[in-house]
C-alpha positions, 0 to 999 in steps of 0.5 A: 499500499505505501508503494501505491501511495508513493507512486500515486502521490508523485504521478499526481502532484507533478503529472508525470510518468516514471519508468526505465527504458530498458527491456521495452520492445516496441512495434515495427516502424510499419505497424506504428506508421499505419496507425492513423492517430486521429482515429484514436482520439474521441470525437467532438460531442463525446462524454466519457466516464472513468473509474479511478481507484485510489491508494486506499481502495476507493473508487472514484468517477471522473467525467470528460467531455470533448468540445471544439475550440474555434480559433480566428487566428489559427487552426481550430483545436479540441479540448477536453474537460475533466471533472471529478476523480482524484484530479478535479476540474482540468482542461486540456487543449489538443492539436490532433493530426494522423501523425500525432496527438499534442496537448498544447494547453493545460488549466487546472488548480495547480497550473494554466500554461502552454505546453507541447506534450506528444501523448500519442505518435505514429512511431515506435518511440517518441519523446513526450517532451514534458519536464521529466523528458519522459519517452513513450514507446508504442508496444502493441497494436491490435489488441482486444480489451474489456473494461467496464465500458465494454470490449474493444478491438484494435487497442494500442498500448503505449508505454511511458518511462523516464530513462533516468528512473533506475527503479524501472517503473512505468505507465501504460496507456490503452487507446481504442478507435473512436474512444481514445484512452480506456485504461491506465496501468501503473507498473511498479519496480517489482512488476506489480501492476495496478490499474489506476483508471478505466472507462466505465461508459462513453457516448455522445452528448445528444444521445 
């Protein structure tokens, strides 16, 4: 329990993912480049509910909505608004393309700033461009995964690490087509896994 509390505290406080890059096997360049990243971001108007699991065994719910931001001086972007859960009331603005998903602005209780964090790319490996110099790897494609919201095919697994972390911890994110993130798993230095969040439901706002 203590190691979970420490892991969650660090991850939520600084909003980073920790890990060690050794022994991580990514997919081939051909498999990664075949992915259209824009298909792995939820459509505008979707509302998603997640279960988030706390260090003391509590189960909280967070709600994410996806909206369009129309810009007069540049390309239109999309943004997500998260409420509830362990990190309440967060807004993130994104640029979504076939090649990458980039978080360009963050607003929450601790920060309000421009960023340029690459959350997903159609590459076997990429720098996230966050303050901790995290590196992400596309470690699997074409997975089938079941979460409370249902069963999803063609799921992508992304493993993120910090190369300088000698303890070998990592975080694994799973993305499904037309829905986006469906599950987040922390992996500790001893190999134990902890599911931090998983998708409870997803649907369009007018449904």
